PDB file of N, CA, C, O and CB in Angstrom:
ATOM      1  N   MET A   1       0.835  -1.169   0.000  1.00  0.00           N
ATOM      2  CA  MET A   1       0.000   0.000   0.000  1.00  0.00           C
ATOM      3  C   MET A   1       0.887   1.242   0.000  1.00  0.00           C
ATOM      4  O   MET A   1       1.957   1.257   0.608  1.00  0.00           O
ATOM      5  CB  MET A   1      -0.954  -0.008   1.208  1.00  0.00           C
ATOM      6  N   HIS A   2       0.435   2.259  -0.677  1.00  0.00           N
ATOM      7  CA  HIS A   2       1.170   3.515  -0.773  1.00  0.00           C
ATOM      8  C   HIS A   2       0.237   4.638  -0.357  1.00  0.00           C
ATOM      9  O   HIS A   2      -0.897   4.711  -0.831  1.00  0.00           O
ATOM     10  CB  HIS A   2       1.723   3.747  -2.217  1.00  0.00           C
ATOM     11  N   HIS A   3       0.695   5.505   0.516  1.00  0.00           N
ATOM     12  CA  HIS A   3      -0.178   6.568   1.027  1.00  0.00           C
ATOM     13  C   HIS A   3       0.609   7.867   1.163  1.00  0.00           C
ATOM     14  O   HIS A   3       1.754   7.870   1.616  1.00  0.00           O
ATOM     15  CB  HIS A   3      -0.796   6.167   2.392  1.00  0.00           C
ATOM     16  N   HIS A   4      -0.018   8.962   0.766  1.00  0.00           N
ATOM     17  CA  HIS A   4       0.542  10.292   0.991  1.00  0.00           C
ATOM     18  C   HIS A   4      -0.390  11.025   1.929  1.00  0.00           C
ATOM     19  O   HIS A   4      -1.582  11.145   1.644  1.00  0.00           O
ATOM     20  CB  HIS A   4       0.734  11.080  -0.351  1.00  0.00           C
ATOM     21  N   GLY A   5       0.115  11.509   3.022  1.00  0.00           N
ATOM     22  CA  GLY A   5      -0.697  12.277   3.963  1.00  0.00           C
ATOM     23  C   GLY A   5      -0.149  13.691   4.045  1.00  0.00           C
ATOM     24  O   GLY A   5       1.055  13.892   4.206  1.00  0.00           O
ATOM     25  N   HIS A   6      -1.024  14.652   3.937  1.00  0.00           N
ATOM     26  CA  HIS A   6      -0.611  16.047   4.003  1.00  0.00           C
ATOM     27  C   HIS A   6      -1.522  16.782   4.963  1.00  0.00           C
ATOM     28  O   HIS A   6      -2.735  16.575   4.959  1.00  0.00           O
ATOM     29  CB  HIS A   6      -0.636  16.708   2.603  1.00  0.00           C
ATOM     30  N   LEU A   7      -0.948  17.628   5.777  1.00  0.00           N
ATOM     31  CA  LEU A   7      -1.702  18.431   6.723  1.00  0.00           C
ATOM     32  C   LEU A   7      -2.179  19.703   6.035  1.00  0.00           C
ATOM     33  O   LEU A   7      -1.379  20.424   5.439  1.00  0.00           O
ATOM     34  CB  LEU A   7      -0.849  18.764   7.968  1.00  0.00           C
ATOM     35  N   TRP A   8      -3.469  19.981   6.114  1.00  0.00           N
ATOM     36  CA  TRP A   8      -4.022  21.214   5.544  1.00  0.00           C
ATOM     37  C   TRP A   8      -3.953  22.283   6.624  1.00  0.00           C
ATOM     38  O   TRP A   8      -4.485  22.099   7.718  1.00  0.00           O
ATOM     39  CB  TRP A   8      -5.504  21.012   5.031  1.00  0.00           C
ATOM     40  N   THR A   9      -3.301  23.395   6.322  1.00  0.00           N
ATOM     41  CA  THR A   9      -3.176  24.467   7.306  1.00  0.00           C
ATOM     42  C   THR A   9      -3.929  25.724   6.896  1.00  0.00           C
ATOM     43  O   THR A   9      -3.872  26.732   7.601  1.00  0.00           O
ATOM     44  CB  THR A   9      -1.721  24.799   7.525  1.00  0.00           C
ATOM     45  N   GLY A  10      -4.625  25.684   5.785  1.00  0.00           N
ATOM     46  CA  GLY A  10      -5.374  26.842   5.310  1.00  0.00           C
ATOM     47  C   GLY A  10      -6.791  26.872   5.847  1.00  0.00           C
ATOM     48  O   GLY A  10      -7.188  26.013   6.636  1.00  0.00           O
ATOM     49  N   PRO A  11      -7.548  27.865   5.415  1.00  0.00           N
ATOM     50  CA  PRO A  11      -8.936  27.978   5.855  1.00  0.00           C
ATOM     51  C   PRO A  11      -9.797  26.815   5.342  1.00  0.00           C
ATOM     52  O   PRO A  11      -9.546  26.277   4.263  1.00  0.00           O
ATOM     53  CB  PRO A  11      -9.524  29.308   5.385  1.00  0.00           C
ATOM     54  N   LYS A  12     -10.805  26.437   6.121  1.00  0.00           N
ATOM     55  CA  LYS A  12     -11.680  25.330   5.747  1.00  0.00           C
ATOM     56  C   LYS A  12     -12.410  25.609   4.434  1.00  0.00           C
ATOM     57  O   LYS A  12     -12.628  24.687   3.648  1.00  0.00           O
ATOM     58  CB  LYS A  12     -12.690  25.060   6.858  1.00  0.00           C
ATOM     59  N   VAL A  13     -12.786  26.844   4.186  1.00  0.00           N
ATOM     60  CA  VAL A  13     -13.500  27.191   2.953  1.00  0.00           C
ATOM     61  C   VAL A  13     -12.655  26.827   1.732  1.00  0.00           C
ATOM     62  O   VAL A  13     -13.183  26.302   0.751  1.00  0.00           O
ATOM     63  CB  VAL A  13     -13.853  28.700   2.933  1.00  0.00           C
ATOM     64  N   ARG A  14     -11.363  27.097   1.780  1.00  0.00           N
ATOM     65  CA  ARG A  14     -10.496  26.740   0.652  1.00  0.00           C
ATOM     66  C   ARG A  14     -10.314  25.230   0.552  1.00  0.00           C
ATOM     67  O   ARG A  14     -10.211  24.689  -0.549  1.00  0.00           O
ATOM     68  CB  ARG A  14      -9.130  27.422   0.790  1.00  0.00           C
ATOM     69  N   PHE A  15     -10.273  24.553   1.687  1.00  0.00           N
ATOM     70  CA  PHE A  15     -10.182  23.096   1.674  1.00  0.00           C
ATOM     71  C   PHE A  15     -11.416  22.496   1.011  1.00  0.00           C
ATOM     72  O   PHE A  15     -11.312  21.553   0.226  1.00  0.00           O
ATOM     73  CB  PHE A  15     -10.022  22.547   3.104  1.00  0.00           C
ATOM     74  N   ASP A  16     -12.580  23.046   1.331  1.00  0.00           N
ATOM     75  CA  ASP A  16     -13.818  22.538   0.754  1.00  0.00           C
ATOM     76  C   ASP A  16     -13.840  22.695  -0.764  1.00  0.00           C
ATOM     77  O   ASP A  16     -14.550  21.955  -1.446  1.00  0.00           O
ATOM     78  CB  ASP A  16     -15.011  23.254   1.367  1.00  0.00           C
ATOM     79  N   ASN A  17     -13.085  23.633  -1.299  1.00  0.00           N
ATOM     80  CA  ASN A  17     -13.000  23.845  -2.752  1.00  0.00           C
ATOM     81  C   ASN A  17     -11.799  23.150  -3.369  1.00  0.00           C
ATOM     82  O   ASN A  17     -11.460  23.409  -4.524  1.00  0.00           O
ATOM     83  CB  ASN A  17     -12.936  25.326  -3.061  1.00  0.00           C
ATOM     84  N   GLU A  18     -11.158  22.277  -2.620  1.00  0.00           N
ATOM     85  CA  GLU A  18      -9.954  21.592  -3.106  1.00  0.00           C
ATOM     86  C   GLU A  18     -10.214  20.815  -4.382  1.00  0.00           C
ATOM     87  O   GLU A  18      -9.300  20.636  -5.186  1.00  0.00           O
ATOM     88  CB  GLU A  18      -9.418  20.654  -2.044  1.00  0.00           C
ATOM     89  N   ALA A  19     -11.426  20.352  -4.585  1.00  0.00           N
ATOM     90  CA  ALA A  19     -11.738  19.596  -5.798  1.00  0.00           C
ATOM     91  C   ALA A  19     -11.526  20.435  -7.047  1.00  0.00           C
ATOM     92  O   ALA A  19     -11.319  19.889  -8.131  1.00  0.00           O
ATOM     93  CB  ALA A  19     -13.173  19.091  -5.753  1.00  0.00           C
ATOM     94  N   LEU A  20     -11.575  21.757  -6.909  1.00  0.00           N
ATOM     95  CA  LEU A  20     -11.354  22.614  -8.074  1.00  0.00           C
ATOM     96  C   LEU A  20      -9.918  22.526  -8.581  1.00  0.00           C
ATOM     97  O   LEU A  20      -9.629  22.970  -9.692  1.00  0.00           O
ATOM     98  CB  LEU A  20     -11.693  24.059  -7.733  1.00  0.00           C
ATOM     99  N   ARG A  21      -9.009  21.956  -7.776  1.00  0.00           N
ATOM    100  CA  ARG A  21      -7.619  21.791  -8.224  1.00  0.00           C
ATOM    101  C   ARG A  21      -7.453  20.563  -9.096  1.00  0.00           C
ATOM    102  O   ARG A  21      -6.380  20.346  -9.659  1.00  0.00           O
ATOM    103  CB  ARG A  21      -6.683  21.700  -7.029  1.00  0.00           C
ATOM    104  N   ARG A  22      -8.476  19.772  -9.214  1.00  0.00           N
ATOM    105  CA  ARG A  22      -8.394  18.533 -10.001  1.00  0.00           C
ATOM    106  C   ARG A  22      -9.186  18.700 -11.292  1.00  0.00           C
ATOM    107  O   ARG A  22     -10.220  19.367 -11.303  1.00  0.00           O
ATOM    108  CB  ARG A  22      -8.927  17.315  -9.187  1.00  0.00           C
ATOM    109  N   PRO A  23      -8.715  18.109 -12.360  1.00  0.00           N
ATOM    110  CA  PRO A  23      -9.467  18.229 -13.620  1.00  0.00           C
ATOM    111  C   PRO A  23     -10.824  17.552 -13.512  1.00  0.00           C
ATOM    112  O   PRO A  23     -10.966  16.557 -12.802  1.00  0.00           O
ATOM    113  CB  PRO A  23      -8.671  17.618 -14.785  1.00  0.00           C
ATOM    114  N   PRO A  24     -11.817  18.081 -14.206  1.00  0.00           N
ATOM    115  CA  PRO A  24     -13.128  17.428 -14.166  1.00  0.00           C
ATOM    116  C   PRO A  24     -13.081  16.074 -14.857  1.00  0.00           C
ATOM    117  O   PRO A  24     -12.228  15.833 -15.711  1.00  0.00           O
ATOM    118  CB  PRO A  24     -14.194  18.317 -14.821  1.00  0.00           C
ATOM    119  N   HIS A  25     -13.978  15.217 -14.492  1.00  0.00           N
ATOM    120  CA  HIS A  25     -14.086  13.907 -15.131  1.00  0.00           C
ATOM    121  C   HIS A  25     -14.333  14.133 -16.622  1.00  0.00           C
ATOM    122  O   HIS A  25     -15.043  15.072 -16.983  1.00  0.00           O
ATOM    123  CB  HIS A  25     -15.236  13.042 -14.485  1.00  0.00           C
ATOM    124  N   PRO A  26     -13.774  13.306 -17.491  1.00  0.00           N
ATOM    125  CA  PRO A  26     -13.945  13.526 -18.935  1.00  0.00           C
ATOM    126  C   PRO A  26     -15.400  13.417 -19.403  1.00  0.00           C
ATOM    127  O   PRO A  26     -15.759  13.988 -20.432  1.00  0.00           O
ATOM    128  CB  PRO A  26     -13.104  12.531 -19.699  1.00  0.00           C
ATOM    129  N   GLU A  27     -16.224  12.701 -18.669  1.00  0.00           N
ATOM    130  CA  GLU A  27     -17.639  12.557 -19.034  1.00  0.00           C
ATOM    131  C   GLU A  27     -18.499  13.296 -18.015  1.00  0.00           C
ATOM    132  O   GLU A  27     -18.248  13.182 -16.815  1.00  0.00           O
ATOM    133  CB  GLU A  27     -18.049  11.053 -19.111  1.00  0.00           C
ATOM    134  N   PRO A  28     -19.493  14.040 -18.450  1.00  0.00           N
ATOM    135  CA  PRO A  28     -20.395  14.689 -17.494  1.00  0.00           C
ATOM    136  C   PRO A  28     -21.236  13.649 -16.750  1.00  0.00           C
ATOM    137  O   PRO A  28     -21.290  12.489 -17.159  1.00  0.00           O
ATOM    138  CB  PRO A  28     -21.313  15.696 -18.218  1.00  0.00           C
ATOM    139  N   PRO A  29     -21.892  14.059 -15.656  1.00  0.00           N
ATOM    140  CA  PRO A  29     -22.738  13.111 -14.925  1.00  0.00           C
ATOM    141  C   PRO A  29     -23.819  12.529 -15.840  1.00  0.00           C
ATOM    142  O   PRO A  29     -24.290  13.208 -16.753  1.00  0.00           O
ATOM    143  CB  PRO A  29     -23.387  13.799 -13.705  1.00  0.00           C
ATOM    144  N   PRO A  30     -24.207  11.297 -15.603  1.00  0.00           N
ATOM    145  CA  PRO A  30     -25.226  10.669 -16.446  1.00  0.00           C
ATOM    146  C   PRO A  30     -26.587  11.354 -16.314  1.00  0.00           C
ATOM    147  O   PRO A  30     -26.865  12.019 -15.316  1.00  0.00           O
ATOM    148  CB  PRO A  30     -25.357   9.195 -16.093  1.00  0.00           C
ATOM    149  N   ALA A  31     -27.411  11.185 -17.313  1.00  0.00           N
ATOM    150  CA  ALA A  31     -28.772  11.728 -17.277  1.00  0.00           C
ATOM    151  C   ALA A  31     -29.485  11.201 -16.039  1.00  0.00           C
ATOM    152  O   ALA A  31     -29.325  10.038 -15.668  1.00  0.00           O
ATOM    153  CB  ALA A  31     -29.563  11.353 -18.569  1.00  0.00           C
ATOM    154  N   GLY A  32     -30.253  12.041 -15.419  1.00  0.00           N
ATOM    155  CA  GLY A  32     -30.961  11.639 -14.223  1.00  0.00           C
ATOM    156  C   GLY A  32     -30.187  11.891 -12.943  1.00  0.00           C
ATOM    157  O   GLY A  32     -30.691  11.620 -11.853  1.00  0.00           O
ATOM    158  N   SER A  33     -28.960  12.409 -13.057  1.00  0.00           N
ATOM    159  CA  SER A  33     -28.186  12.738 -11.857  1.00  0.00           C
ATOM    160  C   SER A  33     -28.845  13.895 -11.129  1.00  0.00           C
ATOM    161  O   SER A  33     -29.581  14.681 -11.726  1.00  0.00           O
ATOM    162  CB  SER A  33     -26.721  13.089 -12.217  1.00  0.00           C
ATOM    163  N   GLY A  34     -28.580  13.992  -9.857  1.00  0.00           N
ATOM    164  CA  GLY A  34     -29.151  15.063  -9.055  1.00  0.00           C
ATOM    165  C   GLY A  34     -28.641  16.423  -9.495  1.00  0.00           C
ATOM    166  O   GLY A  34     -27.541  16.528 -10.037  1.00  0.00           O
ATOM    167  N   PRO A  35     -29.429  17.466  -9.269  1.00  0.00           N
ATOM    168  CA  PRO A  35     -29.025  18.809  -9.690  1.00  0.00           C
ATOM    169  C   PRO A  35     -27.753  19.284  -9.005  1.00  0.00           C
ATOM    170  O   PRO A  35     -26.993  20.054  -9.592  1.00  0.00           O
ATOM    171  CB  PRO A  35     -30.137  19.788  -9.418  1.00  0.00           C
ATOM    172  N   GLU A  36     -27.503  18.839  -7.761  1.00  0.00           N
ATOM    173  CA  GLU A  36     -26.285  19.251  -7.064  1.00  0.00           C
ATOM    174  C   GLU A  36     -25.047  18.703  -7.774  1.00  0.00           C
ATOM    175  O   GLU A  36     -24.055  19.415  -7.929  1.00  0.00           O
ATOM    176  CB  GLU A  36     -26.315  18.774  -5.598  1.00  0.00           C
ATOM    177  N   LEU A  37     -25.101  17.452  -8.201  1.00  0.00           N
ATOM    178  CA  LEU A  37     -23.977  16.837  -8.902  1.00  0.00           C
ATOM    179  C   LEU A  37     -23.735  17.518 -10.247  1.00  0.00           C
ATOM    180  O   LEU A  37     -22.590  17.786 -10.613  1.00  0.00           O
ATOM    181  CB  LEU A  37     -24.229  15.338  -9.106  1.00  0.00           C
ATOM    182  N   ILE A  38     -24.792  17.792 -10.967  1.00  0.00           N
ATOM    183  CA  ILE A  38     -24.659  18.452 -12.271  1.00  0.00           C
ATOM    184  C   ILE A  38     -24.079  19.851 -12.100  1.00  0.00           C
ATOM    185  O   ILE A  38     -23.197  20.251 -12.858  1.00  0.00           O
ATOM    186  CB  ILE A  38     -26.025  18.525 -12.988  1.00  0.00           C
ATOM    187  N   GLN A  39     -24.569  20.602 -11.105  1.00  0.00           N
ATOM    188  CA  GLN A  39     -24.058  21.946 -10.864  1.00  0.00           C
ATOM    189  C   GLN A  39     -22.593  21.903 -10.459  1.00  0.00           C
ATOM    190  O   GLN A  39     -21.800  22.727 -10.914  1.00  0.00           O
ATOM    191  CB  GLN A  39     -24.884  22.650  -9.786  1.00  0.00           C
ATOM    192  N   ARG A  40     -22.225  20.952  -9.609  1.00  0.00           N
ATOM    193  CA  ARG A  40     -20.827  20.831  -9.173  1.00  0.00           C
ATOM    194  C   ARG A  40     -19.923  20.499 -10.357  1.00  0.00           C
ATOM    195  O   ARG A  40     -18.828  21.048 -10.471  1.00  0.00           O
ATOM    196  CB  ARG A  40     -20.689  19.747  -8.078  1.00  0.00           C
ATOM    197  N   TYR A  41     -20.367  19.612 -11.232  1.00  0.00           N
ATOM    198  CA  TYR A  41     -19.576  19.270 -12.413  1.00  0.00           C
ATOM    199  C   TYR A  41     -19.365  20.511 -13.282  1.00  0.00           C
ATOM    200  O   TYR A  41     -18.251  20.775 -13.733  1.00  0.00           O
ATOM    201  CB  TYR A  41     -20.269  18.149 -13.228  1.00  0.00           C
ATOM    202  N   ARG A  42     -20.433  21.265 -13.511  1.00  0.00           N
ATOM    203  CA  ARG A  42     -20.320  22.470 -14.332  1.00  0.00           C
ATOM    204  C   ARG A  42     -19.362  23.479 -13.706  1.00  0.00           C
ATOM    205  O   ARG A  42     -18.567  24.111 -14.401  1.00  0.00           O
ATOM    206  CB  ARG A  42     -21.695  23.109 -14.531  1.00  0.00           C
ATOM    207  N   GLU A  43     -19.448  23.620 -12.394  1.00  0.00           N
ATOM    208  CA  GLU A  43     -18.568  24.559 -11.691  1.00  0.00           C
ATOM    209  C   GLU A  43     -17.110  24.150 -11.848  1.00  0.00           C
ATOM    210  O   GLU A  43     -16.266  24.983 -12.179  1.00  0.00           O
ATOM    211  CB  GLU A  43     -18.938  24.636 -10.199  1.00  0.00           C
ATOM    212  N   VAL A  44     -16.807  22.889 -11.618  1.00  0.00           N
ATOM    213  CA  VAL A  44     -15.431  22.401 -11.723  1.00  0.00           C
ATOM    214  C   VAL A  44     -14.930  22.522 -13.162  1.00  0.00           C
ATOM    215  O   VAL A  44     -13.796  22.944 -13.390  1.00  0.00           O
ATOM    216  CB  VAL A  44     -15.338  20.936 -11.245  1.00  0.00           C
ATOM    217  N   ALA A  45     -15.766  22.155 -14.131  1.00  0.00           N
ATOM    218  CA  ALA A  45     -15.358  22.229 -15.533  1.00  0.00           C
ATOM    219  C   ALA A  45     -15.074  23.668 -15.953  1.00  0.00           C
ATOM    220  O   ALA A  45     -14.153  23.914 -16.731  1.00  0.00           O
ATOM    221  CB  ALA A  45     -16.438  21.626 -16.433  1.00  0.00           C
ATOM    222  N   ALA A  46     -15.852  24.615 -15.447  1.00  0.00           N
ATOM    223  CA  ALA A  46     -15.671  26.016 -15.829  1.00  0.00           C
ATOM    224  C   ALA A  46     -14.480  26.656 -15.126  1.00  0.00           C
ATOM    225  O   ALA A  46     -13.790  27.485 -15.720  1.00  0.00           O
ATOM    226  CB  ALA A  46     -16.927  26.805 -15.522  1.00  0.00           C
ATOM    227  N   GLU A  47     -14.228  26.290 -13.882  1.00  0.00           N
ATOM    228  CA  GLU A  47     -13.223  26.987 -13.086  1.00  0.00           C
ATOM    229  C   GLU A  47     -11.878  26.287 -12.997  1.00  0.00           C
ATOM    230  O   GLU A  47     -10.902  26.902 -12.568  1.00  0.00           O
ATOM    231  CB  GLU A  47     -13.741  27.190 -11.726  1.00  0.00           C
ATOM    232  N   PHE A  48     -11.795  25.040 -13.381  1.00  0.00           N
ATOM    233  CA  PHE A  48     -10.552  24.282 -13.173  1.00  0.00           C
ATOM    234  C   PHE A  48      -9.331  24.979 -13.743  1.00  0.00           C
ATOM    235  O   PHE A  48      -8.314  25.092 -13.059  1.00  0.00           O
ATOM    236  CB  PHE A  48     -10.673  22.913 -13.791  1.00  0.00           C
ATOM    237  N   SER A  49      -9.409  25.442 -14.966  1.00  0.00           N
ATOM    238  CA  SER A  49      -8.210  26.009 -15.599  1.00  0.00           C
ATOM    239  C   SER A  49      -7.853  27.388 -15.077  1.00  0.00           C
ATOM    240  O   SER A  49      -6.752  27.868 -15.346  1.00  0.00           O
ATOM    241  CB  SER A  49      -8.403  26.081 -17.086  1.00  0.00           C
ATOM    242  N   ALA A  50      -8.742  28.047 -14.338  1.00  0.00           N
ATOM    243  CA  ALA A  50      -8.467  29.403 -13.890  1.00  0.00           C
ATOM    244  C   ALA A  50      -8.324  29.533 -12.377  1.00  0.00           C
ATOM    245  O   ALA A  50      -7.900  30.587 -11.903  1.00  0.00           O
ATOM    246  CB  ALA A  50      -9.550  30.307 -14.362  1.00  0.00           C
ATOM    247  N   VAL A  51      -8.657  28.519 -11.612  1.00  0.00           N
ATOM    248  CA  VAL A  51      -8.650  28.641 -10.155  1.00  0.00           C
ATOM    249  C   VAL A  51      -7.227  28.605  -9.600  1.00  0.00           C
ATOM    250  O   VAL A  51      -6.357  27.919 -10.136  1.00  0.00           O
ATOM    251  CB  VAL A  51      -9.486  27.525  -9.525  1.00  0.00           C
ATOM    252  N   ASP A  52      -7.004  29.348  -8.525  1.00  0.00           N
ATOM    253  CA  ASP A  52      -5.684  29.385  -7.874  1.00  0.00           C
ATOM    254  C   ASP A  52      -5.828  28.868  -6.442  1.00  0.00           C
ATOM    255  O   ASP A  52      -5.987  29.653  -5.507  1.00  0.00           O
ATOM    256  CB  ASP A  52      -5.082  30.842  -7.884  1.00  0.00           C
ATOM    257  N   LEU A  53      -5.774  27.568  -6.278  1.00  0.00           N
ATOM    258  CA  LEU A  53      -5.850  26.967  -4.945  1.00  0.00           C
ATOM    259  C   LEU A  53      -4.545  26.281  -4.568  1.00  0.00           C
ATOM    260  O   LEU A  53      -4.543  25.354  -3.758  1.00  0.00           O
ATOM    261  CB  LEU A  53      -7.000  25.965  -4.879  1.00  0.00           C
ATOM    262  N   SER A  54      -3.453  26.721  -5.137  1.00  0.00           N
ATOM    263  CA  SER A  54      -2.183  26.062  -4.863  1.00  0.00           C
ATOM    264  C   SER A  54      -1.629  26.437  -3.498  1.00  0.00           C
ATOM    265  O   SER A  54      -0.638  25.855  -3.057  1.00  0.00           O
ATOM    266  CB  SER A  54      -1.176  26.407  -5.936  1.00  0.00           C
ATOM    267  N   ARG A  55      -2.242  27.385  -2.830  1.00  0.00           N
ATOM    268  CA  ARG A  55      -1.739  27.790  -1.518  1.00  0.00           C
ATOM    269  C   ARG A  55      -2.645  27.317  -0.436  1.00  0.00           C
ATOM    270  O   ARG A  55      -2.384  27.564   0.741  1.00  0.00           O
ATOM    271  CB  ARG A  55      -1.581  29.285  -1.433  1.00  0.00           C
TER     272      ARG A  55
END
């Protein structure tokens, strides 16, 4: 098993948006997905290339 553990020392609000540092899944959520999932996918897809969460 291989594990990387990192301590987050920033604000919780930025931690909660950590997913924006990852590229969106290549396929959008399937039809019938909940509106929260669809909105989150759209947000990540739109902001991924411009967000600055490296700190």
